[in-house]
DRENZA-664601 format. One record per residue: residue number from 1; x, y, z of N, C-alpha, C, O in turn. Coordinates in steps of 0.02 Angstrom, whole numbers, plus 50000, padded with zeros to 5 digits. Example, Ala and Ser with C-alpha at 12.3 -4.5 7.8 and 13.67 -1.06 7.14 Angstrom:
<recs>
<1,<50660,49716,50390>,<50615,49775,50390>,<50660,49835,50390>,<50712,49834,50423>>
<2,<50642,49888,50354>,<50684,49947,50357>,<50645,50002,50394>,<50670,50057,50402>>
</recs>
This chain:
<recs>
<1,<50019,50712,48833>,<50043,50646,48818>,<50005,50621,48757>,<49943,50619,48757>>
<2,<50041,50603,48705>,<50009,50582,48643>,<49995,50507,48646>,<50037,50467,48665>>
<3,<49935,50489,48628>,<49913,50419,48629>,<49939,50384,48566>,<49928,50408,48510>>
<4,<49974,50328,48574>,<50000,50294,48515>,<49946,50256,48478>,<49894,50239,48507>>
<5,<49957,50244,48414>,<49911,50203,48375>,<49925,50131,48392>,<49981,50107,48380>>
<6,<49876,50096,48418>,<49887,50026,48437>,<49836,49980,48404>,<49820,49927,48432>>
<7,<49810,49999,48346>,<49757,49961,48316>,<49782,49915,48261>,<49753,49862,48250>>
<8,<49835,49934,48227>,<49859,49896,48169>,<49891,49831,48192>,<49947,49832,48217>>
<9,<49856,49776,48184>,<49880,49712,48209>,<49920,49674,48157>,<49954,49626,48174>>
<10,<49917,49694,48094>,<49951,49657,48042>,<50020,49684,48025>,<50058,49654,47988>>
<11,<50036,49741,48053>,<50099,49773,48037>,<50155,49737,48074>,<50149,49722,48133>>
<12,<50209,49723,48040>,<50265,49687,48070>,<50314,49736,48099>,<50324,49791,48073>>
<13,<50345,49716,48155>,<50395,49759,48187>,<50460,49720,48192>,<50460,49659,48188>>
<14,<50513,49756,48202>,<50579,49725,48205>,<50595,49693,48272>,<50653,49674,48282>>
<15,<50549,49688,48316>,<50563,49658,48382>,<50571,49712,48434>,<50570,49771,48418>>
<16,<50577,49690,48495>,<50581,49737,48551>,<50653,49751,48572>,<50664,49789,48620>>
<17,<50701,49723,48537>,<50770,49732,48558>,<50794,49803,48546>,<50848,49822,48570>>
<18,<50756,49844,48509>,<50776,49912,48495>,<50772,49957,48557>,<50801,50011,48557>>
<19,<50736,49936,48609>,<50729,49977,48668>,<50785,49960,48717>,<50802,49902,48727>>
<20,<50813,50011,48748>,<50867,50001,48795>,<50839,49998,48866>,<50779,50007,48877>>
<21,<50881,49986,48913>,<50860,49983,48983>,<50833,49915,49000>,<50852,49864,48971>>
<22,<50786,49915,49047>,<50757,49852,49070>,<50698,49829,49030>,<50665,49781,49050>>
<23,<50683,49861,48973>,<50625,49842,48933>,<50633,49774,48902>,<50583,49739,48891>>
<24,<50695,49753,48887>,<50704,49690,48853>,<50680,49632,48896>,<50662,49579,48868>>
<25,<50680,49639,48961>,<50655,49584,49004>,<50580,49576,48996>,<50553,49523,49014>>
<26,<50545,49625,48969>,<50474,49621,48958>,<50458,49606,48885>,<50401,49615,48864>>
<27,<50507,49585,48846>,<50494,49578,48775>,<50511,49509,48747>,<50486,49491,48694>>
<28,<50552,49472,48779>,<50574,49409,48751>,<50548,49350,48792>,<50539,49355,48852>>
<29,<50536,49296,48757>,<50513,49235,48791>,<50574,49199,48819>,<50630,49223,48815>>
<30,<50562,49140,48847>,<50616,49102,48880>,<50671,49082,48830>,<50730,49081,48849>>
<31,<50653,49067,48768>,<50703,49046,48720>,<50736,49104,48683>,<50777,49092,48639>>
<32,<50720,49166,48701>,<50753,49224,48673>,<50721,49253,48612>,<50745,49302,48584>>
<33,<50666,49223,48589>,<50633,49249,48529>,<50581,49302,48549>,<50557,49303,48605>>
<34,<50565,49344,48501>,<50514,49395,48512>,<50446,49362,48504>,<50433,49335,48450>>
<35,<50402,49364,48554>,<50339,49326,48550>,<50286,49359,48508>,<50236,49327,48493>>
<36,<50293,49422,48488>,<50242,49457,48450>,<50270,49481,48384>,<50324,49511,48382>>
<37,<50234,49467,48331>,<50258,49487,48265>,<50233,49556,48245>,<50264,49589,48203>>
<38,<50180,49579,48275>,<50155,49645,48256>,<50187,49699,48300>,<50219,49683,48350>>
<39,<50178,49761,48281>,<50210,49816,48317>,<50171,49840,48377>,<50193,49885,48412>>
<40,<50112,49810,48389>,<50071,49833,48445>,<50107,49825,48511>,<50105,49870,48554>>
<41,<50140,49768,48521>,<50176,49757,48583>,<50232,49808,48592>,<50242,49835,48646>>
<42,<50268,49820,48537>,<50322,49870,48540>,<50296,49938,48561>,<50322,49970,48606>>
<43,<50243,49959,48526>,<50216,50026,48539>,<50186,50031,48609>,<50195,50082,48643>>
<44,<50151,49979,48630>,<50120,49981,48696>,<50172,49984,48751>,<50167,50025,48796>>
<45,<50221,49939,48748>,<50273,49938,48800>,<50315,50002,48798>,<50335,50027,48851>>
<46,<50329,50028,48739>,<50367,50090,48734>,<50326,50148,48763>,<50355,50192,48796>>
<47,<50261,50149,48752>,<50219,50202,48780>,<50219,50199,48856>,<50227,50250,48889>>
<48,<50209,50139,48884>,<50208,50132,48957>,<50276,50151,48986>,<50279,50186,49036>>
<49,<50330,50128,48954>,<50397,50144,48978>,<50411,50219,48972>,<50443,50248,49015>>
<50,<50388,50249,48918>,<50400,50320,48907>,<50361,50364,48955>,<50381,50421,48968>>
<51,<50306,50339,48981>,<50265,50376,49029>,<50267,50341,49097>,<50216,50334,49131>>
<52,<50326,50320,49116>,<50334,50282,49178>,<50312,50322,49239>,<50287,50293,49288>>
<53,<50320,50387,49237>,<50300,50429,49295>,<50225,50426,49306>,<50202,50425,49363>>
<54,<50187,50424,49252>,<50114,50419,49257>,<50093,50350,49281>,<50052,50343,49326>>
<55,<50123,50299,49250>,<50103,50230,49265>,<50133,50205,49331>,<50115,50151,49353>>
<56,<50179,50242,49362>,<50205,50223,49427>,<50153,50232,49482>,<50158,50200,49534>>
<57,<50104,50275,49470>,<50053,50288,49521>,<49984,50264,49501>,<49939,50262,49544>>
<58,<49974,50246,49439>,<49907,50228,49416>,<49913,50182,49356>,<49967,50169,49331>>
<59,<49856,50159,49333>,<49852,50117,49274>,<49836,50045,49292>,<49864,50017,49340>>
<60,<49790,50016,49255>,<49770,49947,49269>,<49744,49916,49204>,<49721,49950,49159>>
<61,<49748,49850,49202>,<49720,49813,49146>,<49647,49797,49162>,<49631,49770,49215>>
<62,<49603,49814,49115>,<49531,49804,49125>,<49506,49756,49071>,<49521,49765,49012>>
<63,<49469,49706,49092>,<49440,49658,49045>,<49371,49681,49024>,<49333,49708,49065>>
<64,<49355,49671,48961>,<49289,49689,48936>,<49264,49635,48888>,<49305,49600,48857>>
<65,<49199,49628,48882>,<49169,49579,48838>,<49124,49614,48788>,<49101,49670,48800>>
<66,<49112,49582,48732>,<49069,49609,48680>,<49016,49557,48663>,<49025,49497,48672>>
<67,<48960,49582,48638>,<48906,49538,48614>,<48905,49540,48538>,<48907,49593,48508>>
<68,<48902,49482,48508>,<48898,49478,48435>,<48850,49421,48418>,<48864,49362,48431>>
<69,<48793,49439,48389>,<48742,49390,48370>,<48723,49344,48427>,<48717,49283,48419>>
<70,<48713,49374,48485>,<48691,49336,48543>,<48746,49298,48579>,<48732,49265,48629>>
<71,<48806,49302,48555>,<48862,49268,48588>,<48905,49318,48626>,<48913,49375,48604>>
<72,<48932,49296,48680>,<48977,49339,48720>,<49048,49325,48698>,<49071,49267,48702>>
<73,<49083,49376,48676>,<49152,49369,48652>,<49199,49405,48700>,<49182,49458,48728>>
<74,<49258,49377,48708>,<49308,49410,48750>,<49339,49362,48798>,<49330,49302,48790>>
<75,<49375,49384,48845>,<49385,49454,48865>,<49437,49489,48820>,<49485,49459,48797>>
<76,<49424,49552,48809>,<49470,49596,48774>,<49497,49644,48827>,<49459,49673,48866>>
<77,<49562,49652,48829>,<49593,49693,48881>,<49613,49761,48855>,<49630,49770,48797>>
<78,<49610,49810,48901>,<49633,49878,48886>,<49670,49903,48948>,<49656,49883,49004>>
<79,<49717,49947,48936>,<49755,49978,48989>,<49722,50045,49005>,<49724,50091,48964>>
<80,<49691,50050,49064>,<49655,50111,49083>,<49698,50153,49129>,<49732,50127,49173>>
<81,<49697,50218,49118>,<49734,50266,49160>,<49700,50334,49153>,<49654,50343,49112>>
<82,<49722,50383,49192>,<49694,50451,49188>,<49750,50499,49167>,<49808,50493,49188>>
<83,<49729,50546,49126>,<49775,50598,49104>,<49739,50664,49110>,<49688,50675,49078>>
<84,<49765,50709,49151>,<49735,50775,49164>,<49662,50768,49184>,<49619,50807,49163>>
<85,<49647,50719,49225>,<49580,50709,49251>,<49533,50672,49205>,<49476,50659,49224>>
<86,<49555,50655,49145>,<49512,50621,49097>,<49532,50547,49092>,<49591,50530,49093>>
<87,<49482,50505,49087>,<49494,50434,49080>,<49521,50419,49010>,<49493,50442,48960>>
<88,<49575,50381,49006>,<49605,50361,48943>,<49614,50285,48944>,<49615,50255,48997>>
<89,<49619,50256,48886>,<49633,50184,48884>,<49669,50167,48819>,<49660,50200,48767>>
<90,<49710,50115,48822>,<49745,50088,48765>,<49724,50016,48756>,<49722,49978,48804>>
<91,<49708,49998,48695>,<49686,49930,48681>,<49746,49883,48684>,<49797,49896,48652>>
<92,<49740,49830,48722>,<49794,49780,48729>,<49776,49718,48688>,<49819,49692,48653>>
<93,<49715,49696,48691>,<49694,49638,48651>,<49681,49577,48694>,<49667,49582,48753>>
<94,<49686,49519,48662>,<49671,49455,48695>,<49733,49414,48708>,<49730,49363,48742>>
<95,<49789,49433,48682>,<49851,49395,48687>,<49873,49389,48760>,<49890,49439,48791>>
<96,<49872,49329,48786>,<49891,49319,48856>,<49964,49337,48868>,<49982,49359,48923>>
<97,<50006,49327,48818>,<50077,49345,48825>,<50086,49420,48833>,<50122,49442,48877>>
<98,<50052,49458,48791>,<50056,49531,48795>,<50025,49556,48860>,<50051,49602,48891>>
<99,<49970,49527,48879>,<49937,49547,48942>,<49984,49534,49000>,<49990,49576,49046>>
<100,<50018,49477,49000>,<50066,49461,49053>,<50124,49511,49054>,<50146,49531,49108>>
<101,<50149,49530,48994>,<50204,49578,48991>,<50183,49646,49020>,<50219,49675,49060>>
<102,<50125,49669,49000>,<50100,49734,49024>,<50087,49731,49099>,<50104,49777,49135>>
<103,<50059,49676,49122>,<50044,49669,49193>,<50109,49669,49234>,<50112,49702,49286>>
<104,<50160,49632,49211>,<50223,49631,49248>,<50258,49700,49247>,<50287,49721,49297>>
<105,<50255,49734,49190>,<50285,49801,49186>,<50249,49849,49233>,<50282,49889,49267>>
<106,<50183,49847,49235>,<50146,49890,49281>,<50162,49874,49354>,<50171,49919,49395>>
<107,<50167,49810,49369>,<50184,49790,49438>,<50253,49816,49457>,<50263,49841,49513>>
<108,<50300,49811,49411>,<50368,49836,49425>,<50368,49912,49435>,<50401,49937,49480>>
<109,<50331,49947,49393>,<50329,50020,49399>,<50292,50043,49462>,<50311,50093,49492>>
<110,<50240,50008,49482>,<50197,50029,49537>,<50219,50002,49605>,<50193,50023,49656>>
<111,<50267,49956,49606>,<50288,49926,49669>,<50311,49977,49721>,<50288,49973,49778>>
<112,<50355,50026,49705>,<50377,50074,49757>,<50318,50115,49784>,<50315,50127,49844>>
<113,<50273,50137,49741>,<50216,50177,49763>,<50171,50136,49808>,<50148,50161,49860>>
<114,<50157,50074,49789>,<50114,50032,49830>,<50145,50016,49897>,<50110,50014,49948>>
<115,<50210,50005,49898>,<50244,49991,49961>,<50244,50052,50007>,<50233,50045,50067>>
<116,<50254,50111,49979>,<50253,50171,50021>,<50183,50184,50047>,<50175,50206,50104>>
<117,<50132,50170,50006>,<50063,50179,50029>,<50046,50129,50085>,<50012,50146,50133>>
<118,<50070,50067,50078>,<50060,50017,50129>,<50095,50037,50194>,<50065,50031,50248>>
<119,<50157,50060,50190>,<50194,50082,50249>,<50159,50141,50283>,<50155,50143,50344>>
<120,<50134,50188,50243>,<50098,50245,50271>,<50036,50221,50309>,<50020,50247,50363>>
<121,<50000,50173,50282>,<49941,50146,50315>,<49959,50111,50380>,<49923,50117,50430>>
<122,<50014,50073,50379>,<50036,50039,50440>,<50057,50089,50494>,<50044,50078,50553>>
<123,<50089,50143,50474>,<50107,50195,50523>,<50044,50225,50554>,<50042,50237,50615>>
<124,<49993,50238,50513>,<49931,50266,50540>,<49899,50217,50589>,<49873,50238,50641>>
<125,<49899,50153,50572>,<49871,50103,50618>,<49910,50100,50683>,<49880,50095,50737>>
<126,<49976,50102,50679>,<50018,50099,50740>,<50006,50161,50784>,<50002,50155,50845>>
<127,<50000,50219,50753>,<49987,50280,50792>,<49919,50279,50824>,<49911,50302,50881>>
<128,<49869,50253,50789>,<49802,50248,50818>,<49801,50199,50877>,<49769,50212,50928>>
<129,<49837,50143,50870>,<49841,50095,50924>,<49877,50125,50985>,<49857,50114,51042>>
<130,<49930,50163,50972>,<49965,50196,51027>,<49920,50245,51063>,<49920,50248,51125>>
<131,<49880,50285,51026>,<49834,50332,51058>,<49783,50295,51101>,<49769,50317,51157>>
<132,<49756,50239,51076>,<49707,50202,51116>,<49738,50174,51180>,<49708,50178,51233>>
<133,<49798,50147,51175>,<49830,50118,51234>,<49851,50172,51284>,<49848,50161,51344>>
<134,<49871,50229,51259>,<49888,50284,51305>,<49826,50310,51341>,<49830,50331,51398>>
<135,<49769,50310,51307>,<49707,50331,51339>,<49688,50284,51396>,<49667,50306,51450>>
<136,<49696,50219,51384>,<49682,50170,51438>,<49732,50179,51495>,<49712,50177,51553>>
<137,<49795,50190,51479>,<49846,50201,51531>,<49831,50264,51570>,<49837,50264,51632>>
<138,<49811,50318,51537>,<49793,50380,51572>,<49736,50368,51621>,<49736,50394,51677>>
<139,<49686,50329,51599>,<49629,50314,51643>,<49653,50278,51706>,<49631,50295,51761>>
<140,<49695,50229,51698>,<49720,50191,51757>,<49764,50234,51801>,<49761,50230,51863>>
<141,<49806,50275,51772>,<49851,50317,51811>,<49813,50373,51848>,<49832,50392,51903>>
<142,<49759,50397,51819>,<49720,50451,51850>,<49689,50428,51916>,<49678,50469,51960>>
<143,<49676,50364,51923>,<49648,50338,51985>,<49697,50346,52043>,<49677,50348,52101>>
<144,<49761,50351,52028>,<49812,50360,52080>,<49839,50431,52082>,<49884,50445,52121>>
<145,<49812,50475,52040>,<49835,50544,52040>,<49898,50555,51998>,<49931,50606,52005>>
<146,<49913,50508,51956>,<49971,50514,51911>,<49944,50530,51842>,<49894,50502,51820>>
<147,<49978,50575,51808>,<49956,50589,51740>,<50015,50581,51692>,<50073,50585,51711>>
<148,<49998,50570,51630>,<50046,50557,51578>,<50054,50620,51535>,<50005,50648,51512>>
<149,<50116,50641,51526>,<50130,50698,51483>,<50181,50675,51432>,<50241,50668,51447>>
<150,<50157,50663,51371>,<50201,50633,51321>,<50213,50561,51340>,<50167,50521,51343>>
<151,<50276,50545,51353>,<50293,50478,51378>,<50319,50482,51449>,<50350,50434,51473>>
<152,<50308,50537,51484>,<50331,50545,51553>,<50272,50538,51601>,<50216,50559,51586>>
<153,<50286,50509,51659>,<50236,50504,51712>,<50246,50562,51760>,<50301,50572,51786>>
<154,<50194,50601,51771>,<50197,50658,51815>,<50154,50645,51877>,<50103,50611,51873>>
<155,<50176,50671,51934>,<50139,50663,51997>,<50157,50599,52034>,<50124,50581,52083>>
<156,<50208,50565,52011>,<50226,50501,52042>,<50256,50512,52112>,<50242,50473,52157>>
<157,<50297,50563,52120>,<50327,50575,52186>,<50274,50591,52238>,<50276,50566,52294>>
<158,<50225,50633,52219>,<50171,50650,52265>,<50131,50587,52284>,<50113,50578,52342>>
<159,<50118,50546,52235>,<50082,50484,52248>,<50122,50439,52295>,<50094,50410,52341>>
<160,<50187,50434,52284>,<50229,50391,52326>,<50231,50417,52397>,<50229,50378,52445>>
<161,<50235,50484,52406>,<50236,50513,52473>,<50170,50501,52509>,<50170,50483,52568>>
<162,<50113,50510,52474>,<50048,50496,52504>,<50040,50422,52521>,<50011,50405,52572>>
<163,<50065,50380,52479>,<50060,50308,52490>,<50101,50288,52551>,<50078,50249,52593>>
<164,<50162,50314,52556>,<50204,50297,52614>,<50172,50324,52678>,<50173,50290,52730>>
<165,<50144,50385,52675>,<50111,50413,52735>,<50052,50370,52755>,<50041,50359,52815>>
<166,<50013,50345,52708>,<49956,50303,52724>,<49979,50237,52753>,<49947,50211,52799>>
<167,<50033,50209,52729>,<50058,50145,52755>,<50083,50154,52827>,<50069,50112,52870>>
<168,<50119,50208,52840>,<50146,50219,52907>,<50092,50240,52957>,<50097,50225,53016>>
<169,<50041,50274,52934>,<49988,50298,52979>,<49945,50240,53003>,<49924,50239,53061>>
<170,<49930,50194,52962>,<49887,50139,52981>,<49921,50073,52962>,<49901,50042,52912>>
<171,<49972,50052,52999>,<50008,49992,52979>,<49965,49928,52983>,<49972,49884,52940>>
<172,<49921,49923,53034>,<49881,49861,53041>,<49830,49856,52985>,<49819,49802,52957>>
<173,<49798,49912,52968>,<49748,49911,52916>,<49779,49892,52849>,<49750,49854,52811>>
<174,<49838,49920,52835>,<49871,49905,52772>,<49893,49833,52769>,<49895,49803,52716>>
<175,<49911,49804,52827>,<49933,49734,52828>,<49874,49687,52820>,<49882,49635,52787>>
<176,<49816,49703,52849>,<49758,49657,52846>,<49721,49660,52780>,<49702,49608,52752>>
<177,<49710,49719,52754>,<49670,49726,52693>,<49699,49780,52649>,<49736,49824,52672>>
<178,<49682,49777,52589>,<49707,49826,52542>,<49672,49892,52552>,<49615,49894,52576>>
<179,<49706,49946,52536>,<49676,50011,52540>,<49619,50015,52489>,<49622,49983,52436>>
<180,<49567,50055,52503>,<49513,50061,52455>,<49537,50091,52389>,<49587,50128,52387>>
<181,<49501,50075,52335>,<49519,50100,52270>,<49562,50050,52233>,<49565,49991,52252>>
<182,<49595,50072,52183>,<49637,50026,52144>,<49696,50002,52186>,<49719,50036,52232>>
<183,<49720,49945,52168>,<49778,49918,52204>,<49840,49959,52188>,<49858,49965,52129>>
<184,<49871,49987,52238>,<49931,50029,52226>,<49990,49984,52207>,<49991,49924,52221>>
<185,<50039,50015,52177>,<50100,49976,52161>,<50137,49960,52226>,<50123,49990,52278>>
<186,<50184,49914,52224>,<50222,49897,52284>,<50260,49957,52310>,<50278,50001,52271>>
<187,<50274,49959,52375>,<50309,50017,52405>,<50379,50026,52375>,<50411,49978,52353>>
<188,<50400,50088,52376>,<50465,50104,52346>,<50519,50093,52395>,<50578,50103,52379>>
</recs>
């Protein structure tokens, strides 16, 4: 991927209308005029759009400051990304309009990736919660001799037969007090 020259701030460009697709929404102000007279905005937006596959998964605007004769100057913004494992950056400048355009373009390009990553995280959380709740359920069911296999309850018939036999064998005891151990479910 070739890095564009984005340093020449005095060079005039013919506007951003030369780009097709959805790029024009990131190039014109509310009244329809091109907000930047130099070609830096054209080159920067064309570079990001041309490497949309790279910037769909990465890339961010980073602010930096400089010291000059004891004064702090800035912030100056750059677009940071990685290419083949190496850190790269493109100078954006101080123009809030251009920074806003680049930020909105990055958000649009990265939205599907961020949403899929969020959904993947939510799925992991839901599966972890299901595992925890099934472990608690297994613990409670084990007290009655029932075990969980997947989403099926096993050993329930045996438990029901033992429970009915206990109820019929000692009717007075079952009527006066509960059987020892956990409270069984109501009779079938």
